[in-house]
N, C-alpha and C positions, 0 to 999 in steps of 0.2 A: 221495419213495424212487423209483419209478418213474422219474423222472424222471433220478435220479443213474443209475441203473441203466442206463439209455438212453443217456444219454452215455460215461458209461464203456466200454459195448459199440463206441458209435461210434467212440470213441479206439482203442480196440484193434484195431477194424478199420482205421480209419486208418492207423496203425504199420504192422499187416503190410502193407498195399499198399507203403506207402512202405519197406520192406525190401525188398519184392519189385522194386522199382524200382532202387531202390540195388544189389543183387545184380545183378539182369539188367545195369548200364550198366558194374557191374568187370568181368562177364566181358565184355560186349562191348570194353573198351580193353584187358584183357590178354589177346583172343584172338590169336593170330599174333604175339604177342611173340617177340622174339628175346633169349631169356632170360639165354644169354652176354654177349651188347652189352650189356643194361639191368645185368646185374652189372658188368659193366669198368666202366660210366658210373658208375655208382654207388663205384664203390671209387676214383674219382678225385676224391672231395667232399673238400673240405679242411676237417678238421674248422673250423678258426679263421673260415672263410667261414659256415659252417653256425651257430657259435655266436655271432660278429657280427650275422648276420642273426636269431638270435633273441630276441636283446637290443632290437636295433632294433623289433623287430615288435611284441614285452612291452611295450616303450617307448609305440609309439603306443595302445596298447591302451589305457591310463593315461590318453594324451591323446584318447582319444575316452570314455571317461570324465569328463575334466572336461567335454568338449561335450553331456555329456547333462545333468549337475551346472547346468550355464546355463540348460538347458531350461527345469528342474525351477525356478531362480531366477523364471526368465520369470514362472512360477504362483506366485511368492512359497510355495513350497516350499523351507525353507530350513532344509536338511541340510549337514554337513559333508561340502566334496568329499572327505575321505576315503572317508565312507561311501558314496557316488557312485560310487567309484572300486571299492569293493570289491562293490557290487550287480553292477557290471557286468563285473566277473572271473569273479562266481558265474554269470551271465549265458551268460557264453563257457565256462563251465566243464559247464556242462547242453545246450550248443547242440552244443559239438564232442568233448565225452569222453562224456558220458553219454546221451546222443541216444534220449528217448523219447516217449510218448505227449505229456507238458507238454514244449514248447522251453525254450529258457532265457530268452527275453524274457517268458513267461508268468508265470515264479519273479521274475523282477527286476522284472514290474510289481505282484506278489504280495506280497512283501518290500521294494519303496517303502512301500507303503499302512503297515507297521510305524511307519515315522517320519513318517508326518502324516496329519493329518486329512482333507483333500483328497485322498482316493482315487480320486475319476474322473483328476482332473488329474495325478495320479504313474500313473497306468495310460497316461493319455492321452502323457504326455510319455517314455514308451517308446514310442509307436507312431510320433508326431512324430522322434523321434532315429533311428528306424530309416527312415522317408520322406528325412531330409536325408542319411542316408545311400546310400538307394538314387539319388536327385536328384540328389548329387554321383557318383558311378559313370558313371551315364547321361552327364552334361553333358562329363565328362574322356573317355568313349568316344568319344560323337561328337565333339568337339573333333578329339582324334589324328587319328580314323579322317580325316576331310576334309581335315586338313591336312597330314599327315604319310603313311597310310597306303592311302587310295583307291587304287585301281588293282591292287595287288598281290598277290592272288590269285595262286597257284601252280596253273598246271593244270593237271587230271589225269595219268596217265599213261592208254595205251591201254585196258590194262587195268580200270580203277577204270572209265573210261568203259563199256565195256561189262559189268562188273560190276552196276552200279546198276541198271540195265532191267529186269536178269534179276531180280534179287532182286524187284523190282516184282512181276514178272510171275508169280514163282514163290508169293509170298505174299499175290496179288490177291483168290483167293476168300477166306483168313483175312481180312483187312480188309473184304472186303464182308460178310461173314458179324458179323463184330465192329461193325459200322456198324447192320447190319438189331439186332441184338441190343438196343445202346443205343437204337434208335428204337422196338424193341417195349415197353421199361421205362416211357422216356418217354407213348409212348400209353395202357398199362396207367394209371399215375399218374392221367392225366386223364380216361379212360371210363372206369375203374372205379367204384364210387359211394365204397370206404374209400380206393379212392386219394384222388379229390375231394377226401371226409372230413378224411382227413391231410391234404392241401396245405392245405386253408380254415384248418385248426385252428391247420396250422405261420402259416400269416399274420397269424390275428387273432391270435397270443401274437406275432409279434415287434413287428405295431403298436398293443397293449396295452402292452407294458413298454417298446418305443424309442422314445416318445414321448418321454418325461421326460429318459430319458436324450439323448437328441437333442438338444434344447435344455442340456442341459447342457455337450456336446459339443459345440455351435456357441457358448456363452459362452468354451470354452474355447479356440477355433480364434482368435477374437473378439480374448484375450489377448495369443497370439504376432503373428496378423496386425498389432497397434497399437505391437509391440516391432519393426521391420525390423530396428534396429541388431544386436538378439539373432541374428534370422534369419542377419542377413548374419554376424555373426561368427561363430558353428555353421556355415554355410556354408565360411567360406573355413577353419578349422579343420579340414573334412570333408577340403579338396583336401589340406592339410598333411600329414594322415594316410594319405591314399591314398596319395601320392606317395612319401612315406617307405617305405609298405608294399611298396608297388613294387618301389622303390632295393634293398630289403631282399631279396625274389626273382629279383632282375635279377641282384646280386653271388652269389646262388646258381648263378643261371645260366650268369653268365661263368667261375665254376669246371668249371662242367661243360660247357663247349664249347658252349652252345645256339648255333644259327646264327640269332641273331633280333637287331635293334635295340634301343634303350632304346625309342623309338615301338613296338616292335612289344608290348612290355609293357604300356605304357600306353593301348592299345586293348583286347589281348585279357585281359588279366586282371579288368578293370571287368567286362567282358561276361562272362567267368566267374562274377565274385561276384556280379552280377545274377541271372544261371541258377541258380546255388548256392543265391538268396533263395527263389527258388520254393518252395514245401512239398511236393514230388515224390517226393523221399527223404528219408533219416537224415541229416541234417547235411548235403545236398548227396552223400552219399558216392557216387562213381561216376558222379556226374551232372559236379560239378567236377573230376574227373579227364581225364572222356571226352570234355569241351567244351576242355580245355587242350590236349588231344592232337591234338583235333582242327583248333582253330584255329593252331597254332603249326605243324603240316604243311603245313595249307592258306594259310596267309600267310605262313609264314618260311621254308617247304621244311626244316624240323627234320625229324632224325627220330625217326619214333615210339619211340625207345627214350629218348633226352635227353628229348624232352618228358616223357614218363610219370616218368622219374626228375627231371623239375623237380617234377610235380605230387604224386609222393610227397613229396618234401619239404617243399614247401606245406604238406599234409595234417600231416607229422610236427611242422613247426613249429606248427602250428595248434594240437594237441592239446597238447602240450610247454609253451607259453606261457599256456594254460589251466588247467594245475593247478593255479596258484594259486588260482583259483575253487573248488578241491573242498577244499582248507587252508582256507580261510577258513568254508567250510559248517561244514566237522567243528570247527574253532575258536568256532565260533556269533558271528563280528568283525559277519557282515552284519545281525545283529539293534541294534535302539537299548540303547544303556543309560541314557537317561535318558527320560523324563518327554514327552507332546506335549503341547504346550500350544494352547488353542481355534485360533489362527492358524497351527499347522501346524508351529512352532517348536519344537526340541527344548530343554527347559528341564532344572534337574543337580536333585537330589533331594533 
């Protein structure tokens, strides 16, 4: 009971911290915007371009659901492909529309265990699916940068070059005090008997509970390593899905007359999505938009208003494409309607 209360308390603290980061990032990206210019850019958006991009992005999410289904089958978890796609959209909904202390990946992992007796393998498939996506993004960004984009950083103006050192000088004291505070907390944990006791207890708990889980996880990873064809297929599927997603956003960018080549999109958005995947904000809110604006301005010379308009359109597409996951949850179609056999297959009642 006490452990559950502590876990809940930590979850609330984490959520508050991520909300604070999101608010700070949003304020940063909105600060100094020309609102009339931004409104003018958004008014020029053709609804048909937006609709086409939305349909393309939603279709890509279904394709990524099929990728996860392939990873499930590699672990001999035989659920219908439509069930995997529905669970994937459920995770999207809770990531992009209903972000909270429990992320969409956690819910997706929880509900897939309702479809199989291989619970650890099902949860691990969610983790592997996320890793495959992130590796694909890193590879795409690295390839595009070194082949097409390297050396194209737009130099800062004299005003920007002067402001950056001034900002650091102005906030140097705050940074020093923050560093000292963090160091003091770490020192207290290591020096005080109560801190050492809690740290030792945490280490013993992790060691006691983690050994058996570690062995089972290793066995599950061995299964994936023994099926290179599946990993190669899911990686190729990842590149196709990521490319189609970037093309969907590029279509909106063209309609907004964003001054950037397609190669810029293939570098900037993989980087932005990797940054957004770091759990420091709520659904990457603010962090994704700030990264998009900063990279388009510094790399492609895009105006801040056009870059922000593109980032806002991307966010709206994410939300709209995730709404089917909410419908799936309300209708209960994410739950199995059949019994689970010992080998993890669904059997008719």
